[in-house]
MIGUSE-375787 format. One record per residue (C-alpha): chain; x, z, y. Coordinates in Angstrom, 3 decimals. Layout:
% residues N
A	X	Z	Y;
...
//
This chain:
% residues 756
A	-15.452	1.793	-34.486;
A	-13.610	2.824	-31.053;
A	-16.068	4.743	-28.572;
A	-14.884	6.198	-25.148;
A	-17.069	8.865	-23.204;
A	-16.507	9.524	-19.973;
A	-15.456	13.300	-19.483;
A	-15.851	13.480	-15.088;
A	-18.108	16.663	-15.092;
A	-18.521	20.231	-15.532;
A	-14.935	20.871	-14.972;
A	-13.939	24.377	-13.348;
A	-11.087	24.104	-10.455;
A	-8.356	26.992	-9.801;
A	-6.207	26.280	-6.583;
A	-2.530	27.499	-6.541;
A	-2.452	28.732	-10.336;
A	-0.700	27.975	-13.672;
A	-2.798	30.535	-15.343;
A	-4.849	28.492	-18.168;
A	-6.818	31.705	-18.942;
A	-8.985	31.329	-15.535;
A	-12.623	30.872	-15.626;
A	-14.413	31.910	-12.316;
A	-12.990	28.658	-9.956;
A	-14.991	25.904	-8.261;
A	-17.093	23.948	-10.473;
A	-16.810	20.184	-9.336;
A	-16.765	16.733	-10.839;
A	-14.003	14.154	-11.160;
A	-12.141	12.347	-9.666;
A	-10.910	15.018	-7.455;
A	-8.447	16.337	-5.096;
A	-7.967	19.495	-3.961;
A	-5.889	17.261	-0.698;
A	-9.400	15.463	1.020;
A	-9.170	18.030	3.640;
A	-5.586	19.039	4.155;
A	-4.280	14.993	3.500;
A	-4.835	13.663	6.626;
A	-5.030	16.137	9.257;
A	-1.453	15.929	10.400;
A	0.667	18.971	10.588;
A	2.836	17.904	7.260;
A	1.276	20.960	5.590;
A	-1.300	19.565	2.643;
A	-1.308	22.093	-0.368;
A	1.704	20.587	-2.722;
A	1.271	23.099	-5.860;
A	-0.236	23.796	-9.305;
A	-3.681	24.004	-9.606;
A	-5.761	24.089	-12.666;
A	-8.766	21.942	-14.196;
A	-10.071	23.872	-17.022;
A	-13.497	22.822	-19.262;
A	-15.557	23.623	-22.688;
A	-15.219	20.567	-25.029;
A	-17.830	20.274	-27.741;
A	-17.430	18.316	-30.454;
A	-21.022	17.977	-31.028;
A	-21.221	15.985	-27.708;
A	-18.841	13.126	-29.118;
A	-19.510	10.537	-32.297;
A	-17.716	11.534	-35.269;
A	-14.196	9.705	-36.131;
A	-10.873	10.522	-37.420;
A	-9.116	10.967	-34.490;
A	-9.697	11.802	-30.601;
A	-7.629	11.280	-28.123;
A	-7.898	12.319	-24.429;
A	-7.075	9.854	-21.408;
A	-5.971	10.492	-18.135;
A	-6.172	7.523	-15.492;
A	-4.254	9.369	-13.011;
A	-3.121	12.855	-12.449;
A	-0.707	13.336	-9.273;
A	2.145	13.826	-10.052;
A	2.795	15.870	-13.216;
A	0.532	17.586	-15.417;
A	0.443	19.643	-18.143;
A	-2.117	20.024	-21.266;
A	-3.572	22.644	-23.016;
A	-6.026	22.345	-26.113;
A	-7.229	25.841	-27.067;
A	-4.385	27.455	-25.590;
A	-1.367	25.650	-26.984;
A	0.384	22.902	-24.627;
A	0.165	19.376	-26.011;
A	1.792	17.244	-23.748;
A	3.299	16.993	-20.119;
A	3.420	13.718	-18.152;
A	5.340	12.654	-14.814;
A	4.387	10.387	-12.840;
A	0.891	10.558	-10.798;
A	-0.786	6.662	-10.877;
A	-0.570	5.530	-14.962;
A	-2.824	6.230	-17.752;
A	-1.579	8.594	-20.348;
A	-3.279	10.135	-23.388;
A	-2.567	13.056	-25.448;
A	-3.895	13.052	-29.425;
A	-6.320	16.189	-29.653;
A	-7.334	15.748	-33.186;
A	-5.886	19.048	-34.586;
A	-7.378	21.358	-31.796;
A	-10.533	19.858	-31.435;
A	-12.599	22.614	-32.592;
A	-16.491	23.026	-32.212;
A	-15.647	24.695	-28.775;
A	-12.466	24.522	-27.708;
A	-10.884	25.228	-24.283;
A	-9.159	22.279	-22.490;
A	-6.531	23.245	-19.358;
A	-4.819	20.667	-17.225;
A	-2.109	21.959	-14.943;
A	-1.485	19.204	-12.265;
A	1.483	20.196	-10.155;
A	2.154	17.722	-6.400;
A	4.484	19.927	-5.604;
A	8.598	18.609	-4.679;
A	10.055	17.687	-7.596;
A	13.508	15.925	-7.392;
A	12.904	14.118	-10.919;
A	9.562	12.762	-10.230;
A	8.866	9.851	-7.565;
A	7.453	9.399	-4.730;
A	8.874	12.547	-3.117;
A	9.911	10.961	0.431;
A	7.404	8.738	2.155;
A	5.048	7.627	5.061;
A	2.137	8.426	2.714;
A	0.322	11.425	1.683;
A	0.610	12.350	-1.969;
A	-2.658	13.668	-2.836;
A	-2.666	16.049	-6.231;
A	-5.616	16.022	-8.635;
A	-7.274	14.236	-11.601;
A	-8.380	11.596	-9.404;
A	-9.516	9.021	-11.645;
A	-11.502	9.036	-14.929;
A	-10.867	11.470	-17.890;
A	-12.122	10.399	-21.204;
A	-11.754	11.071	-24.837;
A	-11.403	7.877	-26.795;
A	-12.888	8.628	-30.940;
A	-11.264	6.036	-33.025;
A	-10.209	6.223	-36.947;
A	-7.355	6.587	-38.462;
A	-6.216	2.678	-38.076;
A	-6.864	1.777	-34.600;
A	-4.915	0.076	-31.992;
A	-2.132	2.347	-30.720;
A	-2.832	4.462	-27.889;
A	0.555	6.076	-27.453;
A	2.285	3.232	-26.202;
A	3.124	3.295	-22.694;
A	-1.037	3.804	-22.113;
A	-1.639	0.285	-22.270;
A	-4.367	-1.394	-24.390;
A	-2.352	-2.194	-27.754;
A	-2.510	-5.665	-26.547;
A	-0.175	-8.408	-24.774;
A	-1.580	-11.952	-24.142;
A	0.767	-14.575	-23.180;
A	-1.226	-18.111	-21.593;
A	2.278	-21.091	-21.890;
A	0.383	-23.915	-20.075;
A	2.276	-27.073	-20.981;
A	1.779	-30.639	-19.853;
A	-0.263	-31.126	-23.334;
A	-1.792	-28.168	-24.486;
A	-1.921	-24.785	-23.080;
A	-0.334	-21.435	-25.945;
A	-1.560	-18.240	-26.119;
A	0.687	-16.053	-27.624;
A	-1.110	-12.732	-28.673;
A	0.795	-9.614	-29.768;
A	-0.943	-6.201	-30.959;
A	0.073	-2.979	-31.622;
A	-1.668	-1.301	-34.511;
A	-1.224	2.318	-36.046;
A	-1.899	3.083	-40.138;
A	-2.671	-0.794	-40.687;
A	-3.386	-0.418	-44.738;
A	-3.413	-3.201	-47.141;
A	-7.172	-4.796	-47.130;
A	-7.496	-5.126	-43.505;
A	-7.313	-7.595	-41.412;
A	-7.391	-8.836	-37.913;
A	-9.863	-10.973	-36.286;
A	-8.883	-12.674	-33.230;
A	-11.205	-14.184	-31.325;
A	-11.224	-16.020	-28.038;
A	-14.279	-16.604	-25.026;
A	-14.470	-19.045	-22.153;
A	-16.074	-16.973	-19.031;
A	-19.628	-17.758	-20.283;
A	-18.654	-15.767	-23.595;
A	-18.958	-18.703	-26.100;
A	-16.915	-18.407	-28.618;
A	-14.265	-21.357	-28.609;
A	-11.543	-20.007	-31.012;
A	-10.924	-17.567	-33.987;
A	-8.192	-16.632	-36.192;
A	-8.224	-13.951	-39.161;
A	-5.268	-12.955	-40.115;
A	-3.168	-9.617	-41.303;
A	0.175	-10.245	-39.032;
A	0.190	-8.371	-35.617;
A	1.349	-12.032	-33.686;
A	-0.566	-15.060	-33.711;
A	-0.913	-18.009	-31.198;
A	-3.390	-20.413	-30.175;
A	-4.170	-23.620	-28.571;
A	-6.196	-24.181	-25.577;
A	-6.913	-27.746	-24.859;
A	-7.247	-28.589	-21.762;
A	-7.251	-25.420	-20.239;
A	-9.288	-24.176	-17.580;
A	-6.851	-22.927	-14.576;
A	-6.886	-19.609	-13.029;
A	-6.041	-21.372	-9.738;
A	-6.250	-17.996	-7.160;
A	-8.978	-17.840	-4.644;
A	-10.558	-21.699	-5.367;
A	-10.875	-20.823	-9.055;
A	-10.424	-18.165	-10.858;
A	-11.542	-18.836	-13.862;
A	-10.693	-16.112	-16.562;
A	-10.595	-16.171	-20.729;
A	-11.454	-12.837	-22.917;
A	-9.364	-12.466	-26.385;
A	-11.013	-9.871	-28.575;
A	-9.347	-8.318	-31.377;
A	-11.042	-6.396	-34.115;
A	-9.554	-4.790	-37.229;
A	-11.594	-5.501	-40.092;
A	-12.077	-3.703	-43.249;
A	-14.575	-4.620	-45.605;
A	-16.951	-6.698	-43.482;
A	-16.999	-3.022	-40.992;
A	-15.155	-3.425	-37.649;
A	-13.427	-0.283	-37.764;
A	-11.796	-0.841	-34.526;
A	-11.525	-3.585	-31.141;
A	-9.477	-4.429	-28.183;
A	-10.591	-6.679	-25.493;
A	-8.668	-8.364	-22.603;
A	-9.309	-11.152	-20.089;
A	-6.080	-13.654	-18.513;
A	-6.246	-16.605	-17.107;
A	-3.966	-19.477	-17.847;
A	-1.368	-20.925	-14.574;
A	1.876	-21.283	-13.619;
A	3.731	-20.854	-10.463;
A	7.167	-21.181	-9.361;
A	8.543	-19.358	-5.825;
A	11.041	-22.022	-4.338;
A	13.600	-20.691	-1.846;
A	12.540	-23.789	0.829;
A	8.884	-24.167	0.009;
A	7.212	-20.620	-0.710;
A	4.639	-20.140	-3.818;
A	3.529	-23.020	-5.505;
A	0.243	-22.070	-8.198;
A	-0.426	-24.502	-10.897;
A	2.089	-27.753	-9.828;
A	0.906	-27.044	-5.460;
A	1.859	-25.072	-2.645;
A	-0.330	-22.503	-2.539;
A	1.083	-20.339	0.792;
A	0.640	-16.119	-0.171;
A	-0.629	-14.727	3.533;
A	-1.791	-11.611	2.653;
A	-2.167	-7.617	3.089;
A	-0.369	-4.338	1.802;
A	-3.064	-1.812	0.293;
A	-3.363	1.827	-0.142;
A	-5.814	3.654	-2.265;
A	-7.132	6.467	-0.118;
A	-10.148	6.810	2.688;
A	-11.554	9.259	5.167;
A	-13.762	11.852	3.326;
A	-12.276	11.435	-0.567;
A	-8.303	11.554	-0.231;
A	-7.636	9.169	-3.194;
A	-10.345	10.170	-5.306;
A	-12.063	6.531	-5.028;
A	-15.123	5.549	-6.468;
A	-15.956	1.955	-8.000;
A	-18.257	1.046	-4.987;
A	-14.729	2.205	-2.958;
A	-12.798	-0.621	-4.544;
A	-15.738	-2.996	-4.597;
A	-16.140	-2.622	-0.787;
A	-11.772	-2.957	-0.547;
A	-11.793	-6.455	-2.298;
A	-14.815	-7.848	-0.081;
A	-13.059	-6.900	3.239;
A	-9.739	-8.350	1.860;
A	-12.187	-11.141	0.796;
A	-13.481	-11.364	4.207;
A	-10.343	-11.705	5.813;
A	-8.885	-14.868	3.821;
A	-5.990	-13.333	2.527;
A	-4.417	-15.078	-0.661;
A	-2.522	-12.146	-1.752;
A	-2.153	-8.408	-1.997;
A	1.084	-6.318	-2.122;
A	-0.512	-2.548	-3.870;
A	1.740	-0.377	-2.607;
A	3.504	1.661	-3.626;
A	2.444	2.761	-6.830;
A	0.362	1.779	-9.530;
A	-2.953	1.032	-8.308;
A	-6.213	1.814	-10.263;
A	-7.390	-0.658	-13.757;
A	-11.095	-1.636	-12.200;
A	-9.192	-3.028	-8.745;
A	-6.888	-4.809	-11.371;
A	-9.795	-6.266	-12.733;
A	-10.856	-7.003	-9.168;
A	-7.935	-9.066	-8.212;
A	-8.342	-11.363	-11.087;
A	-11.818	-12.372	-10.858;
A	-11.458	-13.091	-6.662;
A	-8.123	-14.687	-7.131;
A	-6.135	-12.716	-5.372;
A	-2.322	-12.856	-6.512;
A	-0.791	-9.595	-6.647;
A	2.406	-7.793	-5.802;
A	2.783	-4.598	-7.935;
A	5.476	-1.518	-7.801;
A	6.380	1.612	-8.361;
A	6.649	4.429	-6.280;
A	10.929	4.192	-6.644;
A	10.637	4.742	-2.742;
A	12.691	5.831	0.157;
A	14.590	8.736	-1.012;
A	17.065	7.806	-4.022;
A	17.217	10.415	-6.147;
A	19.773	10.287	-8.983;
A	18.214	12.823	-11.200;
A	15.008	10.281	-11.244;
A	16.183	7.703	-13.058;
A	14.286	8.644	-15.834;
A	10.786	8.401	-14.692;
A	11.730	4.874	-12.503;
A	12.110	3.358	-16.159;
A	9.182	5.245	-17.804;
A	6.937	4.340	-14.611;
A	8.036	0.884	-15.141;
A	7.075	0.580	-18.434;
A	3.743	1.980	-17.859;
A	3.073	-0.342	-14.984;
A	4.198	-3.393	-17.140;
A	2.542	-2.457	-20.709;
A	-0.785	-1.778	-19.377;
A	-1.089	-4.430	-16.562;
A	0.684	-7.275	-18.315;
A	-2.842	-8.848	-19.165;
A	-3.793	-9.429	-15.436;
A	-2.972	-13.094	-14.181;
A	-3.422	-11.655	-10.850;
A	0.221	-10.306	-11.129;
A	3.086	-12.505	-10.419;
A	6.315	-10.329	-9.475;
A	6.749	-6.298	-10.211;
A	8.476	-4.319	-7.438;
A	11.248	-2.505	-8.423;
A	11.332	-0.404	-5.121;
A	10.746	-0.032	-1.665;
A	13.503	0.899	1.702;
A	14.951	2.960	-1.278;
A	18.469	1.215	0.838;
A	17.376	3.282	4.454;
A	20.183	5.638	3.802;
A	22.616	3.232	2.285;
A	23.337	1.637	-1.158;
A	25.442	3.216	-3.623;
A	26.424	2.800	-7.299;
A	23.767	4.894	-8.656;
A	21.381	3.438	-7.196;
A	22.488	-0.019	-7.755;
A	22.770	0.844	-11.409;
A	19.352	2.182	-11.258;
A	17.910	-1.212	-10.039;
A	20.174	-3.095	-12.495;
A	18.579	-0.713	-15.237;
A	15.190	-1.521	-13.646;
A	15.733	-5.457	-13.382;
A	16.921	-5.778	-16.895;
A	14.294	-3.898	-18.438;
A	11.385	-5.697	-16.577;
A	12.650	-9.127	-17.805;
A	12.870	-7.643	-21.401;
A	9.677	-6.628	-21.192;
A	8.106	-9.622	-19.598;
A	10.020	-12.979	-19.862;
A	6.813	-14.140	-17.509;
A	7.178	-13.023	-14.342;
A	9.846	-12.277	-11.717;
A	11.011	-9.036	-10.412;
A	11.358	-8.069	-6.484;
A	12.238	-5.208	-3.834;
A	11.183	-4.427	-0.524;
A	14.283	-3.975	1.873;
A	14.363	-2.499	5.179;
A	15.199	-4.078	8.345;
A	18.582	-2.189	7.930;
A	19.665	-3.487	4.815;
A	22.439	-5.871	5.892;
A	22.035	-9.201	4.651;
A	25.193	-9.211	2.592;
A	24.246	-5.624	0.743;
A	24.891	-6.298	-3.015;
A	21.100	-4.548	-3.289;
A	19.842	-7.955	-2.616;
A	21.508	-9.597	-5.221;
A	20.007	-7.688	-8.284;
A	15.704	-8.686	-8.261;
A	14.861	-12.543	-8.634;
A	12.740	-12.505	-5.220;
A	13.263	-10.439	-1.756;
A	11.299	-9.820	0.936;
A	11.840	-7.587	4.157;
A	9.278	-4.609	5.983;
A	10.520	-5.797	9.772;
A	8.655	-4.184	12.921;
A	10.275	-6.307	15.357;
A	8.372	-5.702	17.929;
A	7.328	-2.149	17.114;
A	10.284	-0.085	15.918;
A	12.218	-1.441	18.113;
A	13.692	-5.497	19.156;
A	10.486	-6.997	20.633;
A	7.722	-10.135	18.469;
A	10.039	-12.678	19.273;
A	12.671	-11.401	17.287;
A	11.415	-11.701	13.465;
A	10.906	-15.732	12.798;
A	14.944	-15.724	13.464;
A	15.486	-13.099	11.674;
A	14.376	-14.754	8.725;
A	15.591	-18.354	9.825;
A	19.147	-16.616	9.751;
A	18.770	-15.150	6.158;
A	16.955	-18.159	4.892;
A	20.766	-20.097	6.161;
A	22.725	-17.365	5.225;
A	21.121	-17.378	1.097;
A	19.761	-20.546	0.893;
A	18.686	-20.145	-2.938;
A	17.125	-16.379	-2.290;
A	13.010	-17.005	-2.073;
A	12.256	-14.506	0.845;
A	9.215	-12.883	2.381;
A	7.966	-10.373	4.737;
A	6.726	-7.652	2.851;
A	5.360	-5.090	5.289;
A	5.211	-5.764	9.070;
A	2.760	-4.207	11.775;
A	1.930	-1.262	14.846;
A	-0.668	1.076	15.065;
A	-3.691	0.663	17.170;
A	-6.264	3.164	18.037;
A	-9.495	3.387	20.483;
A	-7.411	3.111	23.375;
A	-7.085	0.454	25.322;
A	-5.473	-1.443	28.608;
A	-5.227	-4.981	30.035;
A	-1.073	-4.795	30.440;
A	-0.629	-3.649	26.478;
A	3.212	-2.813	25.930;
A	4.742	-2.186	22.521;
A	4.550	1.824	21.280;
A	0.839	2.126	23.348;
A	-0.846	2.582	20.322;
A	-3.676	0.447	22.306;
A	-5.690	-2.420	19.862;
A	-4.940	-4.767	22.800;
A	-0.741	-4.365	21.668;
A	-1.946	-4.512	18.144;
A	-3.659	-7.748	19.104;
A	-0.859	-9.197	21.071;
A	1.411	-8.284	17.995;
A	-0.433	-10.130	15.478;
A	-0.874	-13.316	17.063;
A	2.841	-13.467	17.621;
A	3.352	-12.625	14.079;
A	0.955	-14.905	12.919;
A	2.719	-17.864	14.549;
A	6.459	-16.934	13.258;
A	5.308	-16.266	9.770;
A	2.892	-18.495	8.480;
A	5.237	-21.637	10.400;
A	7.538	-20.705	7.888;
A	6.649	-22.051	4.595;
A	9.750	-21.213	3.169;
A	8.528	-17.294	3.145;
A	7.305	-16.912	-0.495;
A	4.674	-14.186	0.608;
A	3.800	-12.019	3.946;
A	1.645	-8.848	3.850;
A	0.754	-7.068	6.610;
A	1.290	-3.511	6.969;
A	-1.943	-2.553	6.302;
A	-5.168	-3.288	5.713;
A	-6.174	0.393	6.164;
A	-5.537	3.487	8.075;
A	-4.536	5.801	5.830;
A	-3.508	9.199	4.895;
A	0.368	10.635	6.476;
A	-0.135	13.842	6.715;
A	3.508	13.997	8.655;
A	2.413	12.062	11.308;
A	1.836	12.962	14.853;
A	1.502	9.724	16.934;
A	-1.138	7.951	18.963;
A	-3.276	10.620	19.431;
A	-4.638	11.330	15.759;
A	-2.321	13.371	13.728;
A	-1.924	12.805	9.930;
A	-2.723	9.121	9.403;
A	-0.930	6.223	9.796;
A	-2.405	3.821	12.377;
A	-1.585	0.026	11.318;
A	-4.363	-0.935	9.557;
A	-6.508	-4.011	10.549;
A	-9.228	-1.320	9.650;
A	-9.967	2.400	10.220;
A	-9.315	4.743	7.290;
A	-12.785	5.246	7.335;
A	-13.950	1.091	6.835;
A	-16.242	1.438	9.376;
A	-14.485	-0.156	12.392;
A	-12.948	-4.066	12.079;
A	-9.921	-4.154	14.692;
A	-9.444	-7.152	16.923;
A	-6.158	-7.793	15.154;
A	-9.019	-8.165	11.800;
A	-10.057	-11.547	13.090;
A	-6.821	-12.889	14.186;
A	-6.210	-12.883	10.368;
A	-10.059	-14.304	9.693;
A	-9.311	-17.105	11.931;
A	-6.237	-18.596	10.051;
A	-7.062	-17.226	6.639;
A	-10.748	-17.871	5.921;
A	-12.946	-20.993	5.962;
A	-16.043	-19.078	6.716;
A	-17.283	-19.857	10.066;
A	-17.139	-17.453	12.882;
A	-16.641	-15.852	16.529;
A	-15.071	-12.901	17.627;
A	-14.950	-11.081	21.217;
A	-12.338	-8.962	21.358;
A	-11.564	-5.946	23.244;
A	-15.791	-5.117	22.740;
A	-14.728	-1.144	22.891;
A	-12.842	-1.944	25.988;
A	-15.702	-2.214	28.408;
A	-14.475	-0.444	32.066;
A	-11.593	-2.081	33.895;
A	-9.777	-2.074	37.379;
A	-9.095	-5.744	37.697;
A	-10.315	-8.127	39.788;
A	-10.318	-10.936	37.226;
A	-9.474	-9.675	33.675;
A	-8.403	-11.847	30.044;
A	-11.441	-11.910	28.113;
A	-9.397	-13.407	24.361;
A	-11.540	-14.500	21.617;
A	-10.821	-15.750	18.182;
A	-12.235	-17.627	16.206;
A	-11.833	-20.397	13.723;
A	-13.713	-23.313	14.931;
A	-12.266	-25.732	17.129;
A	-14.337	-24.999	20.204;
A	-15.487	-21.943	22.373;
A	-17.250	-21.358	25.615;
A	-17.865	-18.491	27.020;
A	-21.204	-17.131	29.033;
A	-20.344	-14.973	31.799;
A	-24.067	-13.354	32.655;
A	-25.725	-16.665	31.355;
A	-23.903	-19.037	33.168;
A	-20.888	-20.957	30.962;
A	-17.166	-20.671	32.649;
A	-15.790	-23.311	30.443;
A	-14.967	-24.442	27.018;
A	-11.961	-24.348	25.637;
A	-9.980	-25.613	22.319;
A	-6.926	-23.585	20.728;
A	-5.188	-25.096	18.037;
A	-3.878	-21.175	17.537;
A	-7.317	-19.983	17.119;
A	-6.562	-17.858	19.818;
A	-8.893	-18.550	22.967;
A	-8.126	-16.971	26.340;
A	-10.300	-17.001	29.179;
A	-9.765	-15.411	32.852;
A	-12.920	-13.785	34.331;
A	-14.276	-12.522	37.541;
A	-14.675	-8.556	37.298;
A	-17.645	-7.529	39.485;
A	-19.588	-4.778	38.884;
A	-21.332	-5.105	35.048;
A	-20.948	-8.267	32.910;
A	-22.196	-9.650	29.786;
A	-20.023	-11.723	28.293;
A	-20.999	-13.845	25.161;
A	-18.577	-16.231	22.906;
A	-20.408	-19.246	21.468;
A	-18.500	-21.779	18.887;
A	-21.579	-24.043	17.884;
A	-24.227	-21.732	16.610;
A	-21.973	-18.657	15.984;
A	-22.063	-15.809	19.152;
A	-20.290	-13.152	19.769;
A	-21.072	-10.402	22.940;
A	-20.024	-7.197	24.468;
A	-19.964	-6.191	28.541;
A	-17.528	-5.304	31.030;
A	-18.001	-3.269	33.880;
A	-15.601	-2.846	37.060;
A	-14.547	0.367	38.023;
A	-12.524	2.176	40.847;
A	-10.347	4.432	38.870;
A	-8.585	3.852	34.751;
A	-10.844	5.192	32.600;
A	-8.649	8.101	30.860;
A	-10.808	7.608	27.883;
A	-8.498	4.920	27.454;
A	-5.404	6.739	27.897;
A	-3.416	7.920	25.217;
A	-3.371	12.082	24.845;
A	-1.343	13.094	21.937;
A	-3.070	15.359	20.172;
A	-1.279	18.792	20.028;
A	1.377	17.547	21.274;
A	4.103	19.953	22.705;
A	4.585	17.373	25.873;
A	2.466	14.165	27.016;
A	4.002	11.516	28.795;
A	2.166	12.457	31.835;
A	3.802	15.767	32.026;
A	7.209	14.304	32.263;
A	8.833	14.504	35.350;
A	9.618	10.916	35.990;
A	11.498	10.286	39.676;
A	11.539	6.842	40.523;
A	14.919	4.941	39.557;
A	16.284	7.932	36.743;
A	15.400	7.987	33.440;
A	13.037	10.523	31.751;
A	11.320	11.132	28.368;
A	8.864	8.216	28.992;
A	12.247	5.213	28.936;
A	13.024	3.092	25.969;
A	15.974	4.471	24.165;
A	17.077	0.875	24.180;
A	17.131	0.846	28.102;
A	18.570	4.491	27.927;
A	22.126	3.645	26.085;
A	22.248	0.577	28.380;
A	24.488	2.350	30.707;
A	27.504	4.870	29.830;
A	25.908	7.794	30.779;
A	22.742	7.212	28.497;
A	24.484	6.748	25.887;
A	26.533	10.178	26.280;
A	23.254	11.517	26.651;
A	21.642	10.178	23.654;
A	25.150	10.937	21.188;
A	24.129	14.763	22.138;
A	20.423	14.390	20.973;
A	21.559	12.451	18.287;
A	24.071	15.351	17.358;
A	20.769	18.011	17.756;
A	18.246	15.642	15.385;
A	21.324	15.952	12.615;
A	21.524	19.558	13.425;
A	17.602	20.058	12.735;
A	18.087	17.951	9.365;
A	20.438	19.589	8.464;
A	18.760	22.952	8.704;
A	15.946	21.404	6.709;
A	18.183	20.500	4.109;
A	18.240	24.387	2.982;
A	14.494	24.638	3.936;
A	12.864	25.435	-0.114;
A	9.278	25.600	0.639;
A	7.937	23.507	-1.443;
A	4.372	23.384	0.485;
A	6.320	20.806	2.650;
A	7.525	17.660	2.102;
A	11.306	18.699	3.410;
A	13.342	16.661	1.297;
A	16.049	15.979	4.059;
A	18.191	12.826	3.516;
A	21.241	11.150	5.070;
A	20.682	8.631	7.829;
A	23.197	7.477	9.812;
A	21.776	8.706	13.330;
A	24.756	7.741	15.659;
A	23.790	5.951	18.820;
A	25.163	2.593	17.039;
A	23.408	3.367	13.707;
A	21.014	1.111	12.088;
A	17.905	3.548	12.724;
A	18.766	3.813	15.937;
A	18.615	0.386	16.081;
A	15.997	-0.169	14.774;
A	14.203	2.778	17.472;
A	14.931	1.515	20.260;
A	11.537	0.332	21.502;
A	11.044	3.520	21.202;
A	10.454	5.951	24.014;
A	12.169	9.571	23.511;
A	9.311	10.923	23.420;
A	7.533	9.069	20.538;
A	10.787	9.069	18.661;
A	10.680	13.407	19.371;
A	7.189	13.447	17.711;
A	7.448	10.927	15.372;
A	10.586	13.056	14.125;
A	7.710	15.531	12.463;
A	8.020	13.186	9.479;
A	11.052	14.483	8.791;
A	10.638	17.999	9.615;
A	12.085	18.148	12.721;
A	10.598	19.361	15.893;
A	11.552	20.238	19.495;
A	9.776	23.414	21.593;
A	8.498	22.284	24.775;
A	11.347	23.930	26.506;
A	13.734	21.798	24.700;
A	12.220	18.453	25.527;
A	12.049	19.712	29.177;
A	15.703	20.738	29.295;
A	16.474	17.244	27.548;
A	14.249	15.534	30.325;
A	16.316	17.521	33.005;
A	19.343	16.326	31.955;
A	17.532	12.434	31.846;
A	16.695	13.088	35.252;
A	20.119	13.004	36.418;
A	20.993	9.596	35.430;
A	20.498	6.655	37.825;
A	19.625	3.732	35.947;
A	20.932	0.387	36.221;
A	19.592	-2.102	38.963;
A	17.873	-4.285	36.147;
A	15.794	-1.480	35.259;
A	15.160	-0.139	38.597;
//
């Protein structure tokens, strides 16, 4: 019978080489990434290239078997495998499981060398995205020892078993298909179904690789309410001996996505309100351990989410298992993102085949994501054809689930790209990247009215927050207070529209994005409800907990914002309880109820005050302190910035780099000025297209940077200074001298009366 032997220990790692003969590198254990430190420190200079992993394999360490397979659960992004000096395999795609038959080359002592490469490559996705492409063998590596007759280990990295429950009114049928290699006469397949308590409920012996079970009164997998799981084991038996076996859990459930009533699970409306998740964390990069996945799922459960969008690639199998167990409804997708590459079509197909094959049995998954923001530069025929091929492929491989895409704001509502998948979601950042928060709900209403038969959801929305604070939060200030305000508004708009089939906050956790240079801590995207180290839950986390969780709690916001200059300050409390009472230095200042779970109090700010929020027996407390001048520790200072906002000359009544782009463009001279800036940006981007430095995420693409272009309209809420700092994500940089020159020209333009 098969044995799986983990070989994570005792590897030798050598950075920046393709020489498989090197033996004197760094001693490491897996999982491992070479971008653990430089992948989120900013500068867009994290190492991207080829590295060597070497290990001695001793055959005596493995059980006697007919065949030996090497299994990689994740090697980012491409890998070549050499056994005994001979190249046996190449794999493109950094997020899926794949295997190599090494039987013929496995001697008593054998050299194993793996060259892993995360450098720029126009045929492998992803190549342009707002996250770090960590390189390495960052998940488990195993040896699988099997009989000559075995469940197929070459079939797209899957388990060799596909389970399709079909829930009917009177009975549930479970269709099972297995993939077997070298099945011989006299060998039989034994299929056994177990309930959650591991009690056998049915068994079939057959020579066929497809069978069907019937389960009477099937216990349904019912989301977080009751995530009931069955288990199916299949054995290959010869002369009474089991020579190979596989097992997989599965769940029986129905679902429907209705354009008016949203997501329906087992015949009942089940609102999908949740978060997106990236797989990295501070101190580890993407080389996560089981306890990291467990902590993440526990935090997502705590906030009360019913769904997760697992962006933007295939996640660890262990995490999908946890989602099954916890009852979370999942959107799974491939990293076909941001930049369509005509040379990458085959890679989208292979990654989709692996994603579906390896995850088919998970009841938590309901949609397969075809792409994310891929139309950011517009849709062309090749892009549309690629999506049609993927959409047809998914429906051919899986007739039980739906397809979806995550379109970006600039994608017009009548774009033919939106007609391809079964359901659609949009990534909108109104209130952060341009526009204001009030635009979100009406936009979805308009889409729903225009496309009454297409289910629509919100696949990304959010804004960044670090440890900056203010009593006057404004769009783009990176304060915890603005993030809290933003999510209060979005919760009220999105959660009240039942037709939205799913909403996913971007993001549950801060994550590595080495090209980012904003917010005062470069190298991360800080839209998370929790910090990248999982140590601090931002106030917005509790806004969602108040709406989604049944666990009684009360949370006092602003505990990191102590020093305040105003005489009367606003204190916000989040709770899922009907009433909150606030105490200041032991005295009650009143009770309030709040149907929206957001409780606001006005508190006199004198000296130092202890603030206690109380809801029944629940309490939370903090302090505020009256100060004469703003504590500058609360004020954003860009780390390593070419120019900070307080260094900018801003004459009264005149424009400066500190003004929003939309305001500058509200007057004729401002539009002319911005057109000039757009030409400068375009020129810099075109120059970067010629940049062949593979150590950077260059990969420029054609974007409409005209003053009336879609991207610039979305960026209208940015100040000019903020936009120029963010352009670093596209390898576009401005010197201090260039910025001061731009500011000097702006200082000559008088603001319209409405802006003075």
